[in-house]
C-alpha positions as CSV (number, residue, x, y, z in Angstrom):
1,X,5.4,5.6,-21.7
2,X,8.7,5.0,-20.1
3,X,10.7,1.9,-21.3
4,X,11.0,0.4,-17.8
5,X,7.3,0.4,-17.3
6,X,6.8,-1.5,-20.4
7,X,9.3,-4.1,-19.5
8,X,7.4,-4.5,-16.1
9,X,4.1,-5.4,-18.1
10,X,5.7,-8.3,-19.9
11,X,7.2,-10.3,-16.9
12,X,6.0,-11.1,-13.5
13,X,7.0,-8.6,-10.8
14,X,8.8,-10.1,-7.6
15,X,10.8,-8.1,-5.1
16,X,12.7,-10.2,-2.5
17,X,13.4,-9.1,1.1
18,X,15.0,-11.2,3.7
19,X,11.6,-12.6,4.9
20,X,9.1,-11.6,2.3
21,X,8.4,-11.8,-1.4
22,X,6.3,-8.8,-2.9
23,X,4.9,-10.0,-6.3
24,X,1.8,-9.8,-8.6
25,X,-1.5,-10.9,-7.5
26,X,-2.8,-14.4,-8.2
27,X,-6.2,-15.8,-8.1
28,X,-5.3,-17.8,-5.0
29,X,-4.8,-14.7,-3.1
30,X,-8.5,-13.8,-3.2
31,X,-9.6,-16.0,-0.6
32,X,-6.9,-15.4,2.3
33,X,-7.3,-11.5,1.2
34,X,-11.1,-11.7,1.5
35,X,-10.6,-13.2,5.0
36,X,-8.3,-10.5,6.0
37,X,-10.8,-7.9,4.6
38,X,-13.4,-9.2,6.9
39,X,-11.4,-8.8,10.1
40,X,-12.9,-5.8,11.9
41,X,-9.5,-4.9,13.4
42,X,-7.7,-5.0,10.1
43,X,-10.5,-2.9,8.4
44,X,-11.0,-0.6,11.4
45,X,-9.5,2.5,9.8
46,X,-10.0,1.4,6.2
47,X,-13.8,1.1,5.7
48,X,-16.2,-1.5,6.0
49,X,-15.8,-5.3,5.6
50,X,-15.6,-6.4,2.1
51,X,-17.8,-9.0,0.4
52,X,-16.1,-11.7,-1.6
53,X,-17.0,-9.8,-4.9
54,X,-15.7,-6.5,-3.6
55,X,-12.4,-8.2,-2.6
56,X,-12.1,-9.8,-6.0
57,X,-12.8,-6.4,-7.7
58,X,-10.2,-4.8,-5.4
59,X,-7.6,-7.4,-6.6
60,X,-8.6,-6.8,-10.1
61,X,-8.2,-3.0,-9.5
62,X,-4.7,-3.6,-8.4
63,X,-3.9,-5.7,-11.3
64,X,-5.3,-3.0,-13.6
65,X,-3.0,-0.3,-11.8
66,X,0.1,-2.6,-12.6
67,X,-1.1,-2.7,-16.3
68,X,-1.7,1.0,-16.5
69,X,1.3,2.2,-14.5
70,X,3.8,-0.4,-14.2
71,X,3.6,-0.6,-10.5
72,X,1.1,-0.7,-7.6
73,X,0.1,-2.5,-4.4
74,X,1.7,-6.0,-4.5
75,X,0.7,-9.3,-2.9
76,X,3.0,-10.1,0.1
77,X,4.1,-13.7,0.9
78,X,6.5,-15.3,3.5
79,X,9.5,-16.5,1.7
80,X,9.7,-19.6,3.8
81,X,6.3,-20.9,3.4
82,X,4.7,-18.9,0.4
83,X,1.8,-17.9,2.6
84,X,0.0,-14.8,1.5
85,X,0.0,-12.3,4.4
86,X,-1.4,-9.1,2.9
87,X,-0.1,-6.4,0.6
88,X,2.2,-3.5,0.1
89,X,3.7,-1.3,-2.5
90,X,3.6,2.0,-4.2
91,X,0.9,3.0,-6.5
92,X,-0.1,6.1,-8.4
93,X,-2.6,7.8,-6.0
94,X,-6.2,7.9,-7.1
95,X,-8.0,11.2,-7.9
96,X,-9.9,13.0,-5.1
97,X,-7.1,13.5,-2.6
98,X,-4.0,15.8,-2.4
99,X,-2.0,12.8,-3.3
100,X,-3.5,12.4,-6.7
101,X,-1.1,11.2,-9.4
102,X,1.9,10.9,-6.9
103,X,3.4,7.8,-5.6
104,X,1.5,6.5,-2.8
105,X,2.8,3.9,-0.3
106,X,0.2,1.5,1.2
107,X,0.1,-1.6,3.1
108,X,-2.4,-4.0,4.9
109,X,-1.4,-7.2,6.6
110,X,-3.6,-10.0,8.2
111,X,-3.5,-9.3,12.2
112,X,-1.6,-12.6,12.8
113,X,1.4,-11.0,11.3
114,X,1.3,-7.5,12.9
115,X,4.1,-6.5,15.4
116,X,6.7,-8.8,13.7
117,X,8.3,-6.0,11.6
118,X,7.0,-7.4,8.3
119,X,5.1,-4.1,7.3
120,X,8.3,-2.1,7.9
121,X,10.4,-4.5,5.6
122,X,7.9,-4.5,2.9
123,X,7.4,-0.7,3.0
124,X,11.3,-0.1,3.0
125,X,11.6,-2.4,-0.1
126,X,8.8,-0.5,-1.7
127,X,10.2,2.9,-1.2
128,X,13.6,1.6,-2.3
129,X,12.0,0.2,-5.4
130,X,10.2,3.6,-6.1
131,X,13.2,5.8,-5.9
132,X,15.1,3.3,-8.0
133,X,12.5,3.0,-10.6
134,X,10.2,6.2,-10.8
135,X,11.2,9.7,-11.4
136,X,9.2,11.2,-8.5
137,X,11.1,13.0,-5.9
138,X,9.0,11.9,-3.0
139,X,6.7,9.0,-1.9
140,X,3.6,10.1,0.2
141,X,1.4,7.9,2.5
142,X,-1.9,8.6,4.2
143,X,-3.8,7.2,7.3
144,X,-6.4,8.1,9.7
145,X,-5.2,10.3,12.6
146,X,-6.3,7.7,15.3
147,X,-4.4,5.0,13.3
148,X,-1.3,5.3,15.5
149,X,0.2,2.0,14.2
150,X,0.2,3.0,10.7
151,X,1.5,6.6,11.0
152,X,3.8,5.2,13.6
153,X,5.5,3.1,11.0
154,X,5.6,6.1,8.6
155,X,7.5,8.0,11.3
156,X,9.9,4.8,11.8
157,X,10.5,4.8,8.0
158,X,11.8,8.3,8.1
159,X,8.5,9.8,6.6
160,X,7.6,13.4,8.0
161,X,4.0,14.5,8.6
162,X,2.7,17.0,6.0
163,X,0.0,18.9,7.8
164,X,-0.4,21.0,4.5
165,X,-1.6,17.9,2.7
166,X,-3.9,16.6,5.5
167,X,-7.5,16.2,4.2
168,X,-11.0,14.9,4.8
169,X,-11.9,11.9,2.5
170,X,-15.5,10.8,2.0
171,X,-16.1,7.7,4.4
172,X,-17.1,4.5,2.5
173,X,-18.8,3.4,6.0
174,X,-22.5,2.7,5.7
175,X,-24.5,5.0,7.9
176,X,-21.7,7.5,8.4
177,X,-21.9,10.5,6.4
178,X,-19.2,13.3,5.8
179,X,-15.7,13.0,5.6
180,X,-13.0,11.2,7.5
181,X,-10.0,13.1,8.5
182,X,-6.6,11.8,6.9
183,X,-3.1,12.7,7.8
184,X,-0.3,12.5,5.1
185,X,3.4,11.8,5.5
186,X,6.1,12.2,3.1
187,X,9.8,11.2,2.5
188,X,11.7,12.7,-0.4
189,X,14.5,11.1,-2.5
190,X,17.4,13.1,-0.8
191,X,16.3,12.3,2.7
192,X,15.7,8.6,1.9
193,X,19.4,8.4,0.5
194,X,20.7,9.7,3.9
195,X,18.7,7.1,6.0
């Protein structure tokens, strides 16, 4: 295990941007995260609405990733108010996709906070953090092809579409069998340093 990862385990993680704080998850985040995960617009390309128990399990999973890897998806709050608005971060991608084991950038914000540059601000800070603290040469992100808001942000971040990594992912939506298509975008360390 790398020394910096061990150090991350013993102290609370916080990453500040001009308007946001990316931090470890707290019990108080579960209720607003659950409300977010019941919004059909937020969940349109993600999967079915989550129950309260499923939301709590997701938060527990994010915490476990932090313990295991020293990094993961972080709660995001507004600096001025401390209000929880969603999550963003870089985690080690789960098995079952071409991203497995690589740094995966992800984010999800409550709809009230869309279109204000918060996702880009948090994602930029997350990529900066990844290249400063991880040894990987690239960061990947994935989304549904129809999710133009998501892959549009990937493009604005300087990420490039990687058709060779696009894949079908088993859908978690009840009543819909088969696989959902996903597109994959990537940015490498050298390109990020030039942006």
